[in-house]
Steps between C-alpha positions, in 0.01 A plus 500: 500500500665843486268609221194417715651683798578815296152495347348479847715788629405718200131420552515599869692820417238589238224456755669739742543760224152488343273390787499828702371695198198272478398540863540878530248660732260764368585865557296632794672837539374843399412549134442843348230546235475831312230529233634813329881512498548837328321830443561747219387856582559613139540881482506690830526873553794611710407521868185287464432237766444149368357220710442137413401207719665161455322207662743264675380169642667225697398166351738305725449352844743717700514874560628710211732788591556778244817670614581731209309655213659717233386646170613318186 
């Protein structure tokens, strides 16, 4: 009888551990998508101005806030 009881308790505990992972909700927050992640300017003369445009898109469902950008 004890063996059946312990087996039942272990089965219930296993359900509580593994069940939430199976019913996780999809991510609906902001999601950043950058096509080109780096840019190499090669050789640049001192004092020259270099410009490059990176396209940043939000593929998520909520607003995407970019709070800080810094050169790599």
